[in-house]
C-alpha positions, 0 to 999 in steps of 0.5 A: 439565459442559461440557468447557472448551476451551483458548484458542487460541494467539495465533499460530494464531488471529491476528486483529484484535480488534473493539471497540464497534459493530464487535464484532458482525460482522453489525451493519455492512457494510464495502462502500463505507466501508473505507479499504483498499477505497478504496486498492485501488480506486486502486492495487490493480491489478498495472499501477498497482503496477508503474508505481509500482515503476518511479517509485520506481526513478526512471522518469519518462517515459511511453515508459520506464514503458511499456517497463519495465513491459511494459504497453500504451501504452493501459493505461499512459496510463490508469493514469498518468492515474488516479494523477495524478488521485488525487494520487500523481503530478504532471505536470512538463513537459520539452522535448528540443531540437527536440521538443514539450513533454511531461510527466514523472511525479513523485511527490507526498507522497501517492505517497511515502506509499505507499512502506511498502506497496511495501516490504511487498509486496517483503518478502512476495514474498520470503516467497513463495519468489521467488528473486533480484530486488531488495533494498532497503537503507538508504543509511546502514548497508546493512541491508535495509529492512522494513515494520513496523506500529507505533502512533503512540507507536512500539510495534510491533503484531502482528495479535493486538495490533490493535483495530479500531473504527468511525469515524463522522463523525470520532468514534472509539468508545472501545477496549475 
């Protein structure tokens, strides 16, 4: 009789459960259609995220953003153009007296929607042992912010409680 192994503990073997056609890892190829991959193509560089950090902290003007991030003007220009083209930022004209009209960078709804990812990265950075830095707190009560994964009904969801399924042409496969 074969020896029966004990089921792994949820904490040590945490993984998302795959359902439907997604369950067979060799039956699909994630390259090119994964939403995370698409998002990382846009904001997956250090330069894009530190520009977004400075925008979240109130930076709006090109010179300030380049100076505060330590990026070259060429990289700053390239990343900001991409963030504008993707709809995370929009250009807002301004003019200092005696100067030509220039543009400031202003968050859009899509740019604000990235904020929980920013909070999660800050939170994760603390777990990596970073000392000092910035702490984000709630203006009303003063408590630290945290990123939480929850379902549409408001339940907190941990990694082993998540189920992944393939979406094709807007149709979802049923969960297990």
